[in-house]
C-alpha positions as CSV (number, residue, x, y, z in Angstrom):
1,M,80.9,90.5,96.8
2,G,83.4,93.4,96.2
3,L,87.1,92.8,95.7
4,L,89.7,95.6,96.4
5,Y,93.5,95.5,96.5
6,L,95.1,98.3,98.3
7,F,98.9,98.1,98.9
8,G,98.9,94.3,99.4
9,I,95.7,94.5,101.5
10,M,92.6,92.5,100.3
11,V,89.2,93.4,101.5
12,L,86.0,91.4,100.9
13,G,82.8,93.0,102.1
14,A,79.1,93.4,101.9
15,G,76.3,91.5,103.4
16,V,75.3,88.1,102.1
17,N,72.1,89.6,100.4
18,G,74.0,92.8,99.4
19,Q,72.2,94.8,102.1
20,G,75.1,96.5,103.9
21,G,77.4,94.7,106.3
22,L,81.0,94.8,107.3
23,S,83.4,97.0,105.3
24,N,86.6,99.1,105.6
25,L,88.7,96.4,107.4
26,V,91.9,98.1,108.2
27,V,95.0,97.5,110.3
28,L,95.2,100.0,113.1
29,D,98.5,98.9,114.6
30,V,101.1,96.1,114.1
31,D,104.1,94.9,115.9
32,L,106.3,91.7,116.1
33,D,103.6,89.6,117.8
34,Y,100.3,91.2,117.4
35,I,98.0,92.9,114.8
36,K,95.1,95.3,115.7
37,I,92.3,95.6,113.3
38,G,89.1,97.6,112.9
39,W,86.0,97.6,110.7
40,T,82.9,99.4,109.9
41,V,79.3,98.1,110.4
42,S,76.7,99.6,108.1
43,P,73.9,101.5,109.9
44,G,71.1,99.3,110.9
45,F,73.0,96.2,110.1
46,N,72.5,93.7,113.0
47,V,75.3,91.5,114.4
48,S,74.7,88.8,116.9
49,S,78.2,87.6,117.1
50,Y,81.6,87.7,115.4
51,R,84.3,85.2,114.4
52,V,87.9,86.4,113.7
53,R,89.9,83.7,111.9
54,Y,93.7,84.2,111.1
55,T,95.9,82.1,109.0
56,P,99.7,82.3,108.5
57,W,100.8,82.2,104.9
58,R,104.1,80.3,105.4
59,D,102.6,77.2,107.3
60,G,100.1,76.2,110.0
61,S,96.3,75.8,110.1
62,Y,93.8,78.7,110.7
63,R,93.0,79.7,114.3
64,D,90.0,81.5,115.8
65,L,90.5,84.5,118.1
66,S,89.3,83.8,121.6
67,P,87.5,85.4,123.1
68,A,85.9,86.7,119.9
69,P,84.9,90.4,119.8
70,G,81.5,91.3,121.2
71,A,78.5,92.1,119.1
72,N,78.9,95.8,119.6
73,D,82.7,95.9,118.9
74,N,84.4,97.0,115.8
75,T,88.0,96.6,116.7
76,T,90.1,93.7,118.1
77,T,93.8,92.7,118.7
78,I,95.2,89.3,117.7
79,T,98.1,88.4,119.9
80,G,100.7,85.7,120.0
81,L,101.8,85.9,116.4
82,H,105.2,85.3,114.8
83,A,107.4,88.1,113.6
84,N,107.9,88.7,109.9
85,E,104.9,86.5,109.0
86,T,102.1,87.2,106.6
87,Y,98.6,86.6,108.0
88,T,95.2,86.4,106.2
89,I,92.6,87.7,108.8
90,T,88.9,87.2,108.2
91,V,86.2,88.8,110.2
92,T,82.8,87.2,109.9
93,S,79.5,88.3,111.4
94,F,76.6,86.1,112.3
95,G,72.9,86.6,112.6
96,A,70.5,85.6,115.3
97,D,70.2,82.1,113.9
98,G,73.8,81.5,113.5
99,E,73.9,82.2,109.8
100,I,76.8,84.1,108.2
101,T,75.6,87.6,107.5
102,S,78.9,89.4,106.2
103,Q,82.6,88.8,105.9
104,V,85.6,90.9,105.3
105,S,89.3,89.8,104.9
106,I,92.7,91.4,105.0
107,E,96.2,90.4,104.6
108,E,98.9,91.9,106.9
109,V,102.6,91.2,107.8
110,T,103.9,91.5,111.3
111,N,106.9,93.6,111.9
112,Y,110.5,92.4,111.3
113,W,112.4,91.8,114.4
114,E,115.5,93.8,115.3
115,V,118.7,92.4,116.6
116,W,120.8,94.9,118.6
117,V,124.5,94.1,118.5
118,S,127.5,96.0,119.8
119,C,131.2,95.7,120.0
120,D,133.8,97.6,121.9
121,Q,137.5,97.2,122.5
122,T,137.1,94.2,124.7
123,H,133.5,92.8,124.4
124,M,130.8,91.9,121.9
125,E,127.1,91.7,122.8
126,I,123.8,90.7,121.0
127,S,120.4,91.5,122.3
128,L,117.4,89.7,120.9
129,P,113.8,90.9,121.4
130,L,111.7,88.4,123.3
131,K,108.7,89.2,120.9
132,G,110.9,87.8,118.0
133,L,111.8,84.5,119.8
134,S,108.4,82.8,119.5
135,G,109.0,79.1,120.0
136,V,112.5,79.6,121.4
137,N,113.6,79.0,125.0
138,A,115.0,82.5,125.7
139,A,116.2,81.5,129.1
140,G,118.3,78.7,127.5
141,L,120.0,80.9,125.0
142,H,123.8,80.6,125.1
143,L,127.0,81.2,123.2
144,L,129.3,78.7,121.6
145,N,130.4,77.9,125.2
146,S,127.2,76.6,126.6
147,S,128.0,77.9,130.1
148,C,127.7,81.6,128.8
149,L,123.9,82.0,129.2
150,A,121.7,84.9,128.2
151,T,120.4,87.5,130.7
152,V,116.7,88.0,130.1
153,D,114.6,90.9,131.1
154,A,111.1,92.0,130.3
155,N,112.0,92.8,126.7
156,Y,115.4,91.3,125.6
157,A,117.6,88.2,125.9
158,T,121.1,89.6,125.9
159,L,124.4,87.6,125.4
160,R,127.7,89.4,126.2
161,T,131.2,88.0,125.9
162,G,134.8,89.0,126.0
163,L,136.6,88.8,122.6
164,Q,138.6,85.8,123.9
165,E,135.8,84.2,126.0
166,C,132.8,82.0,125.6
167,G,134.1,80.2,122.5
168,T,134.7,83.4,120.6
169,I,136.7,82.5,117.4
170,Q,139.3,84.9,116.1
171,E,139.8,84.8,112.3
172,N,142.7,86.5,110.4
173,Y,142.5,87.5,106.9
174,G,144.8,89.7,104.9
175,N,147.7,91.5,106.5
176,D,145.7,93.7,108.9
177,K,142.1,92.4,109.3
178,F,140.6,90.4,112.1
179,R,137.1,89.0,112.8
180,F,135.8,87.8,116.1
181,R,132.9,85.3,115.8
182,N,130.4,83.8,118.1
183,S,126.7,82.5,117.9
184,A,123.5,82.8,119.9
185,L,122.2,79.3,120.3
186,A,119.2,77.5,121.8
187,K,118.1,73.9,121.5
188,P,114.7,72.1,122.2
189,E,114.0,71.0,125.7
190,L,112.8,67.5,126.7
191,D,110.3,67.3,129.5
192,E,110.2,64.7,132.2
193,N,107.8,62.7,130.1
194,G,109.9,62.7,126.9
195,A,108.0,65.5,125.2
196,Q,110.1,67.8,123.1
197,R,109.2,71.5,123.3
198,Y,110.8,74.7,121.9
199,Q,112.5,75.0,118.4
200,P,116.2,75.2,117.7
201,F,117.8,78.6,117.2
202,A,121.1,79.8,115.8
203,R,122.3,83.4,115.0
204,P,126.0,83.8,114.2
205,F,127.5,87.2,114.6
206,Y,130.8,88.8,114.5
207,C,133.0,92.0,114.9
208,E,135.4,92.9,112.2
209,F,138.3,95.1,112.8
210,V,141.2,96.6,110.9
211,R,144.6,97.1,112.6
212,L,146.5,100.3,112.5
213,Y,149.8,101.0,114.2
214,V,149.7,104.2,116.3
215,K,153.1,105.6,116.8
216,S,152.3,107.7,119.8
217,L,150.9,104.7,121.6
218,E,153.7,102.3,120.2
219,Q,151.1,99.7,119.7
220,N,148.5,98.4,117.2
221,V,144.9,99.5,117.7
222,L,141.8,97.8,116.1
223,Y,139.2,99.8,114.3
224,T,136.0,98.3,112.9
225,I,135.2,98.3,109.2
226,P,131.4,99.2,108.8
227,D,129.1,98.4,105.9
228,S,127.8,101.5,104.0
229,S,124.5,100.3,102.8
230,L,121.2,99.7,104.6
231,Q,118.2,98.3,103.0
232,F,114.6,98.9,104.4
233,E,111.8,96.8,103.3
234,I,108.5,98.7,103.5
235,E,105.6,96.9,105.0
236,H,102.9,98.0,102.5
237,G,103.5,98.2,98.8
238,N,106.3,95.9,98.4
239,N,109.0,98.6,98.1
240,T,112.4,99.1,99.6
241,F,114.6,102.0,100.6
242,I,118.3,101.4,100.1
243,F,120.4,104.1,101.9
244,D,124.1,104.6,101.0
245,M,126.8,106.5,102.5
246,H,130.2,106.2,100.6
247,L,133.6,108.0,100.2
248,Y,134.5,108.7,96.5
249,T,137.8,108.8,94.9
250,S,137.1,112.1,93.2
251,S,134.7,114.9,92.9
252,D,133.0,113.3,90.0
253,F,131.5,110.8,92.3
254,I,131.9,107.9,89.9
255,H,134.2,105.5,91.8
256,K,133.6,104.8,95.5
257,Y,136.1,103.2,98.0
258,D,135.2,99.6,98.9
259,T,135.3,97.9,102.2
260,E,138.7,96.4,101.5
261,D,140.1,99.9,100.9
262,Y,139.7,101.0,104.5
263,P,141.1,102.7,106.4
264,I,141.0,105.6,103.9
265,Q,144.2,107.8,104.2
266,F,144.2,111.4,103.2
267,L,146.9,114.1,103.1
268,P,146.1,117.5,104.7
269,T,145.6,119.0,101.2
270,D,143.2,116.3,100.1
271,D,139.3,116.6,99.9
272,M,137.0,114.0,101.2
273,H,134.2,113.4,98.8
274,V,131.1,112.1,100.6
275,G,128.0,110.8,98.8
276,L,124.7,110.2,100.5
277,A,121.7,108.6,98.6
278,V,118.5,106.7,98.9
279,Q,117.3,104.3,96.2
280,T,113.6,103.4,96.0
281,T,110.9,102.9,93.4
282,L,108.6,105.2,95.2
283,T,108.1,108.7,93.7
284,N,107.5,112.1,95.3
285,L,110.2,111.7,97.9
286,E,113.3,113.9,98.8
287,L,116.4,113.4,100.8
288,F,117.6,116.0,103.4
289,V,120.9,115.9,105.1
290,Q,120.2,117.2,108.6
291,D,123.6,116.7,110.3
292,C,127.0,115.4,109.5
293,F,129.9,115.6,112.0
294,A,133.1,113.9,112.8
295,T,134.4,112.5,116.1
296,P,138.0,111.3,116.9
297,T,136.4,108.0,118.1
298,S,133.4,106.1,116.8
299,D,131.2,107.2,119.6
300,K,128.8,109.7,118.1
301,N,128.3,111.0,121.6
302,D,131.9,111.8,121.9
303,L,132.3,115.3,123.5
304,T,135.0,116.2,120.9
305,R,133.3,116.7,117.6
306,L,133.5,118.9,114.6
307,N,130.3,120.0,112.7
308,V,130.3,119.8,109.0
309,I,126.5,120.2,108.6
310,D,124.5,121.1,111.6
311,N,120.7,121.1,111.6
312,G,120.8,121.5,107.8
313,C,123.3,124.4,107.8
314,D,126.8,124.1,106.3
315,K,129.4,124.7,109.1
316,D,132.7,123.8,107.5
317,T,134.2,126.7,105.5
318,T,135.7,124.2,103.0
319,L,132.4,122.4,102.4
320,V,131.3,122.5,98.7
321,T,128.0,120.9,97.7
322,Q,128.6,118.9,94.5
323,S,125.2,117.5,93.7
324,D,123.2,119.8,91.5
325,G,119.7,119.0,92.8
326,S,118.6,117.1,89.7
327,D,118.1,114.0,91.8
328,P,116.2,114.8,95.0
329,L,117.3,111.6,96.5
330,V,121.1,112.3,96.2
331,H,123.3,114.5,98.2
332,Q,127.1,114.9,97.5
333,F,129.6,117.3,99.1
334,S,133.4,117.6,99.4
335,V,135.3,118.9,102.6
336,Q,139.0,119.3,103.1
337,A,140.5,116.5,105.2
338,F,141.1,117.3,108.8
339,T,141.8,115.8,112.1
340,F,141.5,116.9,115.8
341,P,144.1,118.7,118.0
342,N,146.2,116.4,120.2
343,S,144.9,113.3,118.3
344,T,147.1,110.3,119.0
345,D,146.2,108.3,115.9
346,N,144.7,111.0,113.4
347,V,141.6,108.8,113.1
348,L,138.2,110.2,112.6
349,Y,134.7,108.8,111.8
350,L,131.8,110.5,110.1
351,H,128.2,110.5,111.5
352,C,125.3,111.7,109.4
353,T,121.6,112.1,109.8
354,M,119.6,111.7,106.6
355,V,115.9,112.5,106.5
356,V,113.4,111.3,103.9
357,C,110.3,113.3,103.4
358,M,107.3,113.6,101.0
359,A,108.3,116.2,98.5
360,D,105.0,118.1,98.6
361,D,104.8,118.1,102.5
362,A,105.2,121.8,103.3
363,G,105.5,120.9,107.1
364,S,108.2,118.3,106.8
365,R,111.8,118.6,108.1
366,C,113.1,118.7,104.5
367,A,110.9,121.7,103.8
368,Q,112.4,123.5,106.9
369,G,115.8,123.5,105.5
370,C,118.7,125.1,107.5
371,V,117.5,125.8,111.0
372,E,119.8,128.1,113.0
373,E,120.3,127.8,116.7
374,R,117.7,130.4,117.7
375,R,115.0,128.6,115.8
376,R,115.6,125.1,117.0
377,R,113.2,125.2,119.9
378,D,110.4,126.5,117.8
379,V,111.1,123.9,115.1
380,S,111.4,121.2,117.7
381,D,108.0,122.2,119.0
382,H,106.5,122.3,115.6
383,D,107.9,118.8,114.8
384,R,106.5,117.4,118.0
385,A,103.0,118.9,117.2
386,V,103.1,117.4,113.7
387,R,104.0,114.0,115.1
388,L,101.2,114.2,117.7
389,E,98.7,115.2,115.0
390,K,99.7,112.3,112.8
391,K,100.1,109.9,115.6
392,G,98.2,106.6,115.4
393,G,99.6,104.8,112.4
394,E,99.8,107.7,110.0
395,F,103.3,108.8,110.6
396,Q,106.3,107.3,112.1
397,D,109.9,108.3,112.3
398,R,112.8,105.9,112.9
399,V,116.5,106.1,113.8
400,V,118.8,103.5,112.4
401,S,122.7,103.3,112.8
402,I,125.2,102.7,110.2
403,S,128.9,103.4,110.0
404,Q,131.6,105.0,107.8
405,G,135.3,105.0,108.5
406,P,137.9,104.8,109.8
407,I,139.5,107.8,108.1
408,V,143.2,108.6,108.7
409,L,144.9,112.0,108.1
410,L,148.5,111.4,107.1
411,R,151.4,113.8,108.3
412,A,152.8,115.7,105.3
413,S,156.2,116.2,107.2
414,P,158.9,114.3,105.3
415,S,160.7,113.9,108.5
416,E,157.9,111.7,109.8
417,P,157.1,109.4,106.9
418,E,153.8,107.4,107.6
419,T,155.4,104.3,105.8
420,D,157.8,103.7,108.8
421,T,155.2,101.5,110.5
422,P,156.9,98.6,112.3
423,P,155.4,95.2,111.5
424,I,154.3,94.4,115.1
425,Q,152.6,91.1,115.4
426,L,149.0,91.4,116.7
427,T,148.4,89.7,120.0
428,V,144.8,89.8,121.2
429,G,144.5,91.2,124.7
430,V,147.4,93.6,124.2
431,V,146.5,95.3,121.0
432,L,142.9,96.1,121.7
433,G,143.5,99.6,122.8
434,A,140.7,101.8,121.6
435,A,138.6,100.0,119.1
436,A,136.4,102.7,117.5
437,V,132.7,102.5,117.1
438,V,130.6,104.4,114.5
439,L,127.0,105.2,114.5
440,I,125.5,107.2,111.7
441,A,122.0,108.1,112.5
442,L,119.5,107.8,109.6
443,L,116.4,109.7,110.8
444,V,113.7,108.2,108.4
445,F,110.6,110.2,108.3
446,A,108.9,107.6,106.3
447,L,106.0,106.3,105.1
448,W,103.0,104.3,105.0
449,Y,100.3,105.0,102.5
450,R,97.1,105.4,104.5
451,R,94.8,102.7,103.3
452,G,92.4,104.3,100.9
453,K,94.2,107.6,100.9
454,T,97.4,109.1,99.6
455,G,99.7,110.5,102.2
456,T,102.6,109.5,104.5
457,L,104.5,106.3,104.4
458,K,105.2,104.1,107.4
459,T,108.3,102.0,107.8
460,N,108.3,98.4,108.8
461,V,111.9,97.9,108.7
462,R,113.9,95.0,107.6
463,I,117.5,96.1,107.3
464,T,119.7,94.0,105.0
465,G,123.1,94.4,103.7
466,N,125.8,92.8,101.6
467,N,126.1,89.0,101.6
468,D,123.1,88.3,103.8
469,H,125.0,89.6,106.9
470,A,123.4,91.8,109.7
471,H,124.4,94.9,111.2
472,Q,123.3,96.6,114.4
473,M,119.6,96.9,114.5
474,E,118.3,94.0,112.7
475,R,119.1,90.8,110.8
476,N,121.4,90.9,107.7
477,W,124.1,93.5,107.7
478,K,127.8,93.2,107.5
479,C,130.0,94.1,110.5
480,H,129.3,97.2,112.4
481,V,131.4,99.2,114.7
482,Q,129.7,99.5,117.9
483,T,127.4,96.9,116.5
484,A,128.6,93.5,115.4
485,T,127.6,91.7,112.4
486,V,124.7,89.2,112.6
487,E,124.2,86.6,110.1
488,I,120.8,85.0,109.7
């Protein structure tokens, strides 16, 4: 009986007498709650029936798929699985007399579930995918105030509350930072006969803000402080991507500003030093910065925007690329500080799209480089064709949101010193004027190594951040702007 390890996948095969049998057991598709598999049957090898047995690694006994695949089938889908769980799956063939004739096994991990959270100037919201709530009474989900129940649709259970409602807790720390905290909760239910069903569930989440006094508005305004690192755990190969976007203190890109340093304040003559990077143990990859632009609010769809990099092309005349290309997974640039005309607070947020490609893929977005306006349609059509050609588990792109900011441009006029900020006490409900929200889209053209072949990489994403907190799309980031923090 042969034994093969392929990126964490174990395959056992061959007939019991060594005369052909089942082979090439592969995963065709995987999601939060199902795994689809396929296998090859040797020519002339007779199968009377199949058994598909699957066992979770963490705990629980094995189960058999019912109904089992037909004798002529070579694919099947196992449903009702738990998210982020490793399963051992064994396909066994039987002969006419019920004897085992061949057997193949594989190990696979279901997808990590994504938690969508958002914050605006008055509310916070968390959306939990139903597929990730196995064993949880989704209809019974509530906030700290148990009367604030979830709204459930076909895909998500959503909890929404005002920043002063549903038991939301306000925490103050430092002189100008505030946190609004709540939790998504569920408890087991008792049936009339006393049987307890469902499992307990608790997911704390919070929004974090920094207070700035805006002179023109004569009030304090809260802006969120985002985390600047995202970690992606790749499903196959036990590898990770860690994406970073930081503002640095100088053009040598040695020391970066930390979370407690925000908002970062610049004079009009200062340069902003922006560093983008991805860390991974995988090789033959490169990082491409497709877009970087600023908006006066944290809404990346704000109609007022200024392009710094657009479709891979430098658009700001003051932009200087600082990285020398020696590290293909790092991009650093400097641009002179700026703000927007008629801005009331001189605050801006940066949004960047980073693309990770196979370095030797001549058809990748990285290889296309700068794409001017007139070529966009052709390139878009080309990208679409590439995705269609590689559809079916071989290639997948994914957009994930992170934040960077707020950035404040100080006025240089000595007649209006920025230090004359009156120490107005924050009162929630009055000061929440225009809380900013930032989304930095990371377009990850990544990766799964095709089983048995080299090639593209597929992301099965688990996004983690500092201190085991969670950001917008999934468990474990630290506070986000238009996405709150979720703690797991």
